[in-house]
C-alpha positions as a LaTeX table, in Angstrom:
\begin{tabular}{lrrr}
\hline
Residue & $x$ (\AA) & $y$ (\AA) & $z$ (\AA) \\
\hline
Met1 & 107.04 & 110.38 & 98.26 \\
Lys2 & 106.44 & 111.57 & 94.65 \\
Val3 & 106.83 & 115.36 & 93.28 \\
Gly4 & 104.49 & 117.22 & 91.07 \\
Arg5 & 105.30 & 121.19 & 89.76 \\
Asn6 & 102.96 & 124.34 & 90.26 \\
Pro7 & 102.73 & 125.29 & 86.58 \\
Gln8 & 102.11 & 128.76 & 87.71 \\
Thr9 & 105.27 & 129.28 & 90.05 \\
Gly10 & 107.52 & 126.43 & 88.86 \\
Leu11 & 107.50 & 125.21 & 92.17 \\
Asp12 & 107.64 & 121.31 & 93.67 \\
Ile13 & 104.34 & 119.92 & 94.65 \\
Pro14 & 105.06 & 116.98 & 97.13 \\
Ile15 & 102.56 & 113.98 & 96.53 \\
Ile16 & 102.33 & 111.96 & 99.45 \\
Val17 & 99.99 & 109.17 & 99.97 \\
Ala18 & 98.75 & 108.01 & 103.78 \\
Glu19 & 96.89 & 104.96 & 103.38 \\
Asn20 & 93.49 & 103.53 & 104.76 \\
Arg21 & 93.66 & 102.04 & 108.29 \\
Ile22 & 91.44 & 100.69 & 110.80 \\
Glu23 & 90.74 & 102.24 & 113.65 \\
Lys24 & 89.04 & 99.42 & 116.01 \\
Arg25 & 87.58 & 101.42 & 118.14 \\
Leu26 & 85.05 & 102.40 & 115.53 \\
Phe27 & 84.68 & 98.83 & 114.50 \\
Ala28 & 81.74 & 96.33 & 116.06 \\
Glu29 & 83.04 & 92.32 & 116.42 \\
Pro30 & 82.32 & 90.44 & 113.84 \\
Val31 & 79.40 & 87.91 & 113.62 \\
Gln32 & 79.75 & 84.32 & 112.32 \\
Arg33 & 77.04 & 82.67 & 111.09 \\
Glu34 & 76.31 & 79.29 & 109.47 \\
Glu35 & 75.45 & 80.09 & 106.49 \\
Val36 & 77.83 & 80.78 & 103.61 \\
Ile37 & 77.57 & 84.60 & 102.40 \\
Val38 & 79.50 & 85.71 & 99.54 \\
Gly39 & 79.35 & 89.73 & 99.97 \\
Trp40 & 80.31 & 92.87 & 98.46 \\
Ala41 & 79.27 & 96.52 & 99.32 \\
Gly42 & 79.91 & 99.79 & 97.23 \\
Ser43 & 78.64 & 103.02 & 95.35 \\
Ser44 & 77.64 & 103.35 & 92.40 \\
Ser45 & 81.39 & 104.24 & 91.12 \\
His46 & 81.67 & 100.75 & 90.96 \\
Met47 & 79.00 & 100.10 & 88.44 \\
Gly48 & 81.70 & 99.10 & 85.80 \\
Asp49 & 83.41 & 96.78 & 87.83 \\
Phe50 & 80.84 & 93.88 & 87.91 \\
Ala51 & 82.32 & 93.21 & 84.57 \\
Glu52 & 85.57 & 91.30 & 86.18 \\
Ala53 & 83.71 & 88.76 & 87.95 \\
Gln54 & 79.87 & 88.89 & 86.83 \\
Glu55 & 80.23 & 85.40 & 84.85 \\
Gly56 & 82.43 & 83.94 & 87.94 \\
Ile57 & 79.52 & 85.03 & 90.23 \\
Ile58 & 76.47 & 83.91 & 88.27 \\
Glu59 & 78.53 & 80.00 & 87.28 \\
Ala60 & 79.22 & 80.12 & 91.05 \\
Ala61 & 75.91 & 81.16 & 92.31 \\
Ile62 & 73.77 & 78.43 & 89.82 \\
Glu63 & 76.42 & 75.47 & 91.10 \\
His64 & 75.61 & 76.64 & 95.01 \\
Pro65 & 72.05 & 77.21 & 95.27 \\
Glu66 & 72.40 & 77.27 & 99.26 \\
Val67 & 74.84 & 79.93 & 98.77 \\
Thr68 & 73.50 & 83.46 & 99.46 \\
Phe69 & 75.07 & 86.16 & 97.21 \\
Glu70 & 74.60 & 89.39 & 98.97 \\
Phe71 & 75.05 & 92.74 & 97.66 \\
Arg72 & 74.60 & 96.47 & 99.58 \\
Gly73 & 74.49 & 99.79 & 98.21 \\
Cys74 & 75.06 & 99.70 & 94.18 \\
Pro75 & 72.50 & 97.20 & 93.05 \\
Pro76 & 74.22 & 94.70 & 90.43 \\
Pro77 & 73.84 & 94.01 & 86.86 \\
Lys78 & 70.05 & 92.39 & 86.24 \\
Glu79 & 71.65 & 89.18 & 85.41 \\
Ile80 & 72.89 & 88.74 & 89.10 \\
Glu81 & 69.87 & 90.29 & 90.36 \\
Val82 & 67.45 & 87.40 & 88.70 \\
Leu83 & 69.37 & 84.67 & 90.53 \\
Pro84 & 67.30 & 82.91 & 93.32 \\
Asn85 & 69.96 & 83.09 & 95.67 \\
Phe86 & 70.76 & 86.99 & 95.48 \\
Arg87 & 70.07 & 89.34 & 98.10 \\
Phe88 & 70.18 & 93.15 & 98.27 \\
Lys89 & 70.23 & 95.55 & 101.31 \\
Leu90 & 69.99 & 99.61 & 100.39 \\
Trp91 & 72.63 & 101.65 & 101.51 \\
Leu92 & 73.02 & 102.83 & 104.92 \\
Pro93 & 74.85 & 105.83 & 106.44 \\
Val94 & 78.63 & 105.90 & 105.90 \\
Ala95 & 78.59 & 107.10 & 110.09 \\
Glu96 & 77.50 & 103.90 & 110.68 \\
Phe97 & 79.35 & 101.40 & 108.32 \\
Cys98 & 81.94 & 100.36 & 110.93 \\
Ser99 & 79.41 & 99.56 & 113.01 \\
Arg100 & 77.10 & 97.34 & 110.88 \\
Met101 & 79.40 & 95.91 & 108.44 \\
Pro102 & 81.03 & 93.38 & 110.74 \\
Thr103 & 77.53 & 91.81 & 111.82 \\
Trp104 & 76.88 & 91.03 & 108.27 \\
Gly105 & 78.34 & 87.34 & 108.44 \\
Trp106 & 79.86 & 87.19 & 105.54 \\
Ser107 & 82.14 & 84.13 & 104.29 \\
Ile108 & 83.54 & 85.72 & 101.21 \\
Gly109 & 84.37 & 89.07 & 100.32 \\
Leu110 & 84.36 & 90.52 & 96.52 \\
Ala111 & 86.36 & 93.29 & 95.24 \\
Pro112 & 86.57 & 93.19 & 91.32 \\
Leu113 & 88.36 & 96.48 & 90.23 \\
Val114 & 88.71 & 97.49 & 86.71 \\
Asp115 & 92.38 & 98.50 & 85.97 \\
Asn116 & 91.94 & 102.00 & 84.84 \\
Ser117 & 93.02 & 105.45 & 85.25 \\
Phe118 & 89.72 & 106.00 & 87.66 \\
Asn119 & 90.51 & 103.42 & 89.55 \\
Ala120 & 94.09 & 104.06 & 90.30 \\
Ser121 & 93.15 & 106.21 & 93.55 \\
Lys122 & 91.20 & 103.16 & 94.55 \\
Ser123 & 92.58 & 101.76 & 98.18 \\
Asn124 & 92.41 & 98.41 & 99.05 \\
Ile125 & 89.71 & 99.37 & 101.66 \\
Lys126 & 87.74 & 96.47 & 100.77 \\
Met127 & 89.85 & 93.67 & 101.27 \\
Leu128 & 91.21 & 95.47 & 104.61 \\
Glu129 & 87.17 & 95.52 & 105.86 \\
Ser130 & 87.42 & 91.37 & 105.36 \\
Ala131 & 90.39 & 91.38 & 106.86 \\
Tyr132 & 89.47 & 92.76 & 110.22 \\
Cys133 & 86.45 & 90.47 & 109.96 \\
Gly134 & 88.80 & 87.17 & 109.30 \\
Val135 & 87.01 & 86.74 & 106.12 \\
Pro136 & 89.07 & 86.04 & 102.68 \\
Cys137 & 88.27 & 88.58 & 100.07 \\
Leu138 & 88.58 & 87.93 & 96.49 \\
Ala139 & 90.17 & 90.80 & 93.87 \\
Ser140 & 91.17 & 91.75 & 90.99 \\
His141 & 94.77 & 91.69 & 90.41 \\
Val142 & 94.84 & 95.67 & 90.89 \\
Glu143 & 97.98 & 97.43 & 92.90 \\
Pro144 & 96.15 & 98.26 & 95.95 \\
Tyr145 & 94.88 & 94.49 & 96.80 \\
Asp146 & 98.53 & 92.98 & 95.61 \\
Arg147 & 100.46 & 95.22 & 98.04 \\
Phe148 & 98.12 & 93.99 & 100.70 \\
Cys149 & 98.53 & 90.57 & 99.73 \\
Ser150 & 102.47 & 91.03 & 99.47 \\
His151 & 102.31 & 90.79 & 103.23 \\
Asp152 & 101.65 & 87.14 & 103.24 \\
Pro153 & 102.50 & 85.27 & 99.89 \\
Ala154 & 99.66 & 82.99 & 100.68 \\
Leu155 & 97.31 & 85.73 & 100.24 \\
Arg156 & 97.95 & 85.93 & 96.34 \\
Tyr157 & 95.65 & 83.16 & 96.19 \\
Leu158 & 92.69 & 85.62 & 96.79 \\
Leu159 & 93.96 & 87.63 & 93.69 \\
Cys160 & 91.59 & 87.19 & 90.47 \\
Tyr161 & 93.95 & 87.48 & 87.00 \\
Gly162 & 91.05 & 86.91 & 84.82 \\
Lys163 & 86.94 & 86.60 & 84.63 \\
Phe164 & 87.52 & 82.82 & 84.35 \\
Gln165 & 89.31 & 82.60 & 87.99 \\
Trp166 & 86.73 & 84.21 & 90.06 \\
Ala167 & 83.72 & 81.12 & 89.21 \\
Arg168 & 87.08 & 78.73 & 90.33 \\
Lys169 & 88.34 & 80.33 & 93.45 \\
Leu170 & 84.42 & 80.65 & 94.81 \\
Arg171 & 84.19 & 77.37 & 94.41 \\
Glu172 & 87.02 & 76.07 & 96.08 \\
Leu173 & 86.27 & 78.99 & 98.45 \\
Ile174 & 82.76 & 77.52 & 99.18 \\
Asn175 & 83.40 & 74.14 & 99.34 \\
Asp176 & 86.65 & 74.21 & 101.73 \\
Lys177 & 85.74 & 75.79 & 105.19 \\
Ala178 & 89.01 & 75.24 & 106.57 \\
Met179 & 90.77 & 77.08 & 103.31 \\
Arg180 & 88.53 & 79.83 & 104.09 \\
Glu181 & 89.41 & 80.17 & 107.58 \\
Asp182 & 92.83 & 79.98 & 107.31 \\
Leu183 & 93.18 & 82.72 & 104.09 \\
Gly184 & 90.83 & 84.79 & 106.81 \\
Arg185 & 93.20 & 84.37 & 109.57 \\
Arg186 & 96.12 & 85.07 & 107.56 \\
Ala187 & 94.30 & 88.51 & 105.81 \\
Lys188 & 93.43 & 89.45 & 109.94 \\
Ala189 & 97.02 & 89.51 & 110.65 \\
Val190 & 98.31 & 90.94 & 107.66 \\
Ala191 & 95.75 & 93.91 & 108.92 \\
Glu192 & 96.81 & 93.86 & 112.26 \\
Glu193 & 100.19 & 94.45 & 111.66 \\
His194 & 100.19 & 96.80 & 108.72 \\
Tyr195 & 96.91 & 98.58 & 108.45 \\
Val196 & 95.43 & 99.14 & 112.22 \\
Trp197 & 96.20 & 102.75 & 113.76 \\
Gln198 & 98.84 & 102.26 & 116.34 \\
Gly199 & 101.49 & 104.01 & 117.13 \\
Lys200 & 102.39 & 106.57 & 114.25 \\
His201 & 101.00 & 106.46 & 111.01 \\
Ala202 & 104.10 & 107.11 & 108.37 \\
Gly203 & 101.82 & 108.53 & 105.68 \\
Trp204 & 100.66 & 111.16 & 107.87 \\
Glu205 & 104.12 & 111.98 & 109.65 \\
Asn206 & 105.62 & 112.77 & 105.93 \\
Ile207 & 102.69 & 114.58 & 105.70 \\
Phe208 & 102.86 & 116.90 & 108.72 \\
Glu209 & 107.06 & 116.79 & 107.96 \\
Ala210 & 105.91 & 118.70 & 104.24 \\
Val211 & 103.90 & 121.10 & 105.54 \\
Arg212 & 106.14 & 122.23 & 108.12 \\
Ala213 & 108.85 & 122.09 & 105.83 \\
Ala214 & 106.92 & 124.56 & 103.80 \\
Gln215 & 105.82 & 127.09 & 106.38 \\
Asp216 & 109.91 & 127.07 & 107.44 \\
Arg217 & 110.27 & 128.40 & 103.62 \\
Val218 & 107.48 & 130.95 & 103.89 \\
Val219 & 109.34 & 132.11 & 107.20 \\
Trp220 & 112.01 & 132.69 & 105.57 \\
Ala221 & 111.34 & 133.93 & 102.45 \\
Val222 & 109.43 & 136.92 & 104.44 \\
\hline
\end{tabular}
C-alpha cells in the first residue's frame, strides 16, 4: 500500500490497488475453432498503442494470408485495415462482453501498450481474458503484463521488448500449434490460481480495513 497526502489537511491518504479478477460465472465457455485467428479488442484509448506492434502485425499477416487478423471496437491504423486477411467488428455492450468474448475463437491475443504515464494505470485485463480462454496473448513488456507472467517463467516468452519481436513471435505461435496450446494452458493455470474470484480478495480486504480504520479515527475525534 502506498500513501498520499491531502494538501488541505495534511492527513495521509492510503492508495490501495484492488487488481482485476475474473468472476467465471459471468463468462461463456471458450469456443475452439479450426482456423487460426489473431485477435485484439479495445477502445479508442488504445489508438496510440498500435505503433508498438503495427509493423510486426503487418509482416505476419502478409506472410500468413490463411490467418485471420481480427480487431474489435476501435478500428486499427489504415495500414492494417487494408490487409486482405483483416476483419473488423464493432463495439458491443460492456455488459455482454464476458458472454461474447470467449466465443470468438481466437488462437492468439494481442496486447500492445506504450509504456507511458497514461498507461501506468492499466491492468493486465487483456492477457487475463485470453488466459481464461486458454489462449496465449502477446503483450508489450510493461509492468502489468510482466507481473502476470512472473507467476510462470515460461510465459515471459509472451512479452515483446521491441517492435521487431512482434513479427517473430507471431510467426512462431502461428506455425507451432503445440507451443500455442502449452502457453495457453500455462496462462490459464496462472489466471485460475491468482486472478479468479475465490475466497477473499486481498486488495478489497485492505480497502475495507483502511475504511474501518478511518471511521474509527473519526469516531474517536468526535
